[in-house]
C-alpha positions in Angstrom: -5.8 3.8 -97.9 -6.0 3.7 -101.7 -9.7 4.2 -101.7 -9.6 7.5 -99.8 -6.4 9.0 -101.4 -8.2 11.2 -104.0 -10.6 12.6 -101.4 -7.8 13.3 -98.9 -5.7 15.0 -101.5 -8.6 17.2 -102.4 -9.1 18.2 -98.8 -5.4 19.1 -98.4 -5.5 21.2 -101.6 -8.5 23.1 -100.2 -6.7 23.4 -96.8 -9.5 21.6 -95.1 -8.5 19.6 -92.1 -8.8 15.8 -92.5 -7.7 13.1 -90.1 -6.8 9.6 -91.4 -6.9 6.4 -89.4 -5.9 2.8 -90.2 -5.6 -0.5 -88.3 -2.2 -1.7 -87.2 -3.3 -4.9 -85.5 -6.3 -6.6 -83.9 -7.2 -9.0 -81.1 -10.2 -11.4 -81.5 -11.5 -9.5 -84.5 -10.4 -9.8 -88.1 -9.3 -6.8 -90.2 -10.5 -8.1 -93.5 -8.7 -5.7 -95.8 -5.3 -4.4 -94.6 -5.5 -1.4 -97.0 -8.7 -0.1 -95.4 -8.6 3.4 -94.0 -11.0 6.1 -92.9 -10.8 9.9 -93.5 -12.6 12.1 -91.1 -13.4 15.8 -91.7 -14.6 18.5 -89.2 -18.2 18.0 -88.2 -17.9 14.2 -88.4 -17.9 13.6 -92.2 -16.3 10.3 -93.1 -14.9 8.7 -96.2 -14.1 5.0 -96.0 -14.5 2.8 -92.8 -12.7 0.4 -90.6 -14.0 -3.0 -89.5 -17.2 -2.4 -91.5 -17.8 0.7 -89.6 -17.4 -0.7 -86.1 -14.6 1.7 -85.2 -15.8 4.8 -87.1 -17.8 6.4 -84.3 -14.9 6.2 -81.8 -12.4 7.5 -84.3 -14.6 10.4 -85.2 -14.9 11.4 -81.5 -11.2 11.1 -81.0 -10.5 13.1 -84.2 -12.7 16.0 -82.9 -10.5 16.2 -79.8 -7.2 15.8 -81.5 -4.8 18.7 -82.0 -1.7 18.7 -84.2 -0.1 15.4 -83.5 -1.4 11.9 -84.2 -1.9 9.1 -81.7 -1.6 5.4 -81.5 -4.9 4.3 -79.9 -6.4 1.1 -78.7 -10.2 0.8 -79.4 -12.6 -1.8 -78.1 -15.3 -3.4 -80.3 -18.2 -4.6 -78.2 -20.2 -7.7 -79.2 -23.2 -5.5 -80.0 -21.1 -3.3 -82.3 -19.6 -6.4 -83.9 -23.1 -7.8 -84.6 -24.2 -4.6 -86.2 -21.1 -4.5 -88.4 -21.5 -8.2 -89.4 -18.4 -9.3 -87.5 -18.2 -12.7 -85.8 -17.3 -11.2 -82.4 -16.0 -8.2 -80.5 -12.4 -7.5 -79.7 -9.7 -4.8 -79.8 -8.0 -2.9 -82.6 -4.9 -0.7 -82.4 -5.0 2.1 -84.9 -3.0 5.1 -86.0 -5.1 8.3 -86.1 -3.4 11.5 -87.3 -4.0 14.6 -89.3 -3.3 13.9 -93.0 -1.1 17.0 -93.1 1.3 15.2 -90.8 1.8 12.5 -93.4 4.4 12.9 -96.2 2.8 15.0 -99.0 4.0 12.7 -101.7 2.0 9.8 -100.2 -1.3 10.7 -101.7 -0.2 11.0 -105.3 1.6 7.6 -105.0 -1.6 6.1 -103.6 -3.7 7.6 -106.4 -1.3 6.1 -108.9 -1.8 2.7 -107.0 1.9 2.4 -106.1 3.1 0.2 -103.2 4.5 2.2 -100.3 6.0 1.7 -96.8 5.4 4.1 -93.9 7.5 4.2 -90.7 5.7 6.0 -87.9 7.7 6.8 -84.7 5.8 6.6 -81.4 6.6 8.3 -78.1 4.0 7.7 -75.3 1.4 6.8 -77.9 2.0 10.0 -79.8 3.1 9.8 -83.5 6.1 12.1 -83.7 6.9 11.6 -87.4 6.1 9.4 -90.3 8.6 8.7 -93.1 7.6 7.4 -96.6 9.5 4.8 -98.6 8.8 3.4 -102.1 10.0 0.4 -104.0 13.1 2.3 -105.0 14.0 3.5 -101.4 12.5 0.8 -99.1 16.0 -0.7 -98.5 16.7 2.5 -96.5 13.8 1.7 -94.1 15.7 -1.2 -92.5 15.7 -4.9 -92.9 12.4 -5.6 -91.2 10.5 -3.1 -93.3 12.2 -4.2 -96.5 11.4 -7.8 -95.8 7.7 -7.0 -95.1 7.5 -4.9 -98.2 9.1 -7.7 -100.4 6.1 -10.0 -99.5 3.9 -8.0 -101.8 1.0 -7.8 -99.4 -0.4 -5.1 -97.2 0.6 -5.5 -93.6 1.4 -3.5 -90.4 3.3 -4.2 -87.2 4.8 -2.6 -84.2 8.6 -2.9 -84.1 10.0 -1.3 -81.0 9.0 2.3 -81.0 8.0 2.2 -84.7 4.9 1.2 -86.6 5.7 -0.3 -90.0 2.8 0.0 -92.4 3.2 -1.6 -95.8 0.5 -0.9 -98.4 0.2 -2.9 -101.6 -2.7 -2.1 -104.0 -5.1 -4.9 -104.7 -6.0 -5.5 -108.4 -9.6 -4.7 -109.3 -11.7 -6.6 -111.8 -14.7 -5.0 -113.4 -17.0 -7.6 -115.0 -19.6 -6.1 -117.4 -22.5 -8.6 -117.6 -24.2 -11.2 -115.6 -24.9 -15.0 -115.7 -22.9 -18.2 -115.1 -19.7 -16.9 -116.8 -19.7 -13.7 -114.8 -20.2 -15.6 -111.5 -17.5 -18.1 -112.3 -15.0 -15.3 -113.2 -15.9 -13.5 -110.0 -15.3 -16.6 -107.9 -12.0 -17.4 -109.6 -10.8 -13.9 -109.2 -11.5 -14.1 -105.4 -8.9 -16.9 -105.2 -6.3 -14.3 -106.4 -7.5 -11.8 -103.8 -8.8 -9.4 -106.4 -11.6 -6.9 -105.8 -14.5 -7.6 -108.2 -17.2 -5.3 -109.3 -20.1 -6.6 -111.5 -21.9 -4.0 -113.6 -24.9 -4.6 -115.9 -25.7 -1.1 -117.1 -23.7 1.5 -119.0 -23.8 4.2 -116.3 -22.5 2.0 -113.5 -19.9 0.3 -115.7 -18.4 3.5 -117.1 -18.4 5.1 -113.7 -16.3 2.2 -112.1 -14.1 1.8 -115.1 -13.1 5.5 -115.3 -10.9 5.3 -112.2 -9.0 2.1 -113.1 -5.2 1.9 -113.1 -2.7 -0.3 -115.0 -3.1 -2.8 -112.2 -6.8 -3.3 -113.0 -8.8 -5.4 -115.4 -12.1 -5.1 -117.4 -13.9 -8.0 -118.9 -17.0 -7.3 -121.0 -19.4 -10.3 -121.2 -22.7 -8.6 -121.9 -24.3 -9.0 -125.3 -26.2 -5.7 -125.3 -24.2 -3.7 -127.8 -24.9 -0.3 -126.3 -23.7 -1.4 -122.8 -20.7 -3.3 -124.1 -19.7 -0.5 -126.4 -19.9 2.1 -123.7 -17.9 -0.1 -121.3 -15.2 -0.7 -124.0 -14.9 3.0 -124.7 -14.5 3.8 -121.0 -11.9 1.0 -120.7 -9.9 2.3 -123.7 -10.0 5.8 -122.2 -8.8 4.4 -118.8 -5.4 3.0 -117.7 -6.8 -0.5 -117.3 -4.0 -3.0 -117.8 -6.2 -5.7 -119.3 -9.3 -5.4 -121.4 -11.1 -8.5 -122.4 -14.3 -8.9 -124.5 -16.1 -12.3 -124.4 -18.0 -13.5 -127.5 -17.7 -15.0 -130.9 -15.6 -13.5 -133.7 -18.8 -12.2 -135.3 -19.7 -10.4 -132.1 -16.2 -9.0 -131.9 -16.6 -7.6 -135.5 -20.0 -6.1 -134.6 -18.5 -4.4 -131.6 -15.6 -3.1 -133.6 -17.9 -1.6 -136.2 -20.0 0.0 -133.4 -16.8 1.5 -131.9 -15.4 2.6 -135.3 -18.6 4.5 -136.1 -18.0 6.4 -132.9 -14.4 7.2 -133.7 -12.6 4.4 -131.8 -10.6 2.4 -134.3 -7.4 1.5 -132.3 -8.6 -1.6 -130.6 -5.2 -3.3 -130.0 -5.7 -3.2 -126.2 -8.8 -5.3 -126.4 -8.3 -9.0 -126.1 -11.2 -10.6 -128.0 -12.4 -13.2 -127.7 -11.1 -12.9 -124.1 -9.1 -15.7 -122.7 -6.2 -18.0 -123.7 -7.1 -20.5 -126.4 -7.2 -23.7 -124.2 -10.4 -25.1 -125.6 -12.5 -23.7 -122.6 -16.2 -24.5 -122.8 -17.6 -24.5 -119.2 -17.9 -21.3 -117.2 -15.1 -22.4 -114.8 -12.8 -23.2 -117.7 -13.6 -19.8 -119.4 -12.9 -18.0 -116.1 -9.5 -19.7 -115.8 -8.6 -18.9 -119.4 -9.5 -15.2 -118.9 -7.6 -14.8 -115.7 -4.5 -16.5 -117.1 -4.6 -14.0 -120.0 -5.1 -11.1 -117.6 -2.2 -12.3 -115.4 0.0 -12.6 -118.5 -0.8 -9.0 -119.4 -0.2 -7.8 -115.9 3.2 -9.6 -115.7 4.2 -8.2 -119.1 
């Protein structure tokens, strides 16, 4: 849901109809990311996907025939569709599909800000009659079951009686600028934390990804190319990234600082360099652990 929030908010501002769908539960098929959602605009335009696209065609067809109220639908994934989508097997998925205008208007700004939220959707004969929004400050009012699910700190959804409880927690993103053994080790170690990792090796792709980061996210610059590293660090300093690390010797840090200062960037307190806790790390795996430990420390305050 976080990935489509900005686009949905733009559609609503333009008074363009947009339907939103997300998975509540599955049978025999795995929903890999519980924050996944798809936004569908008139004419079949789509932003995002569910089950690697295996459900998108069915949802688009249903959205074209949907009126004002949302629905709680059960969709089948054939073995052929599963194969095309890269899934191990077919199965079933139960989803909520409803017009974005039927969701609480504050939801989209909270998602854009990468805040955790809880949604309670009431169902009557598979029709969504209303959806209420709760945040960390108000989730206790949603009931014990919803509050307990929210407290786990992970995205989840479940049907409780006549209510669908949807909990959305943002997943930290790690942008690694550079390639090689150190970058690969850091990517693999971050996967153990459940982080989403993007590796960029050129200035355009790096700055484009970094620009949308929040305080939950991290940037680690590993590349020696001064132009690429400098552009990435400028983008990171201009973003809300919670952790900015720059790998390299003290001499390299000084060279980067001079490059940034020449371009008007002299306040570099947010940059951790050399990146990583001083634990005597020498191998790529040890360096990855030291960087992630430092990033976690920054995230936890």
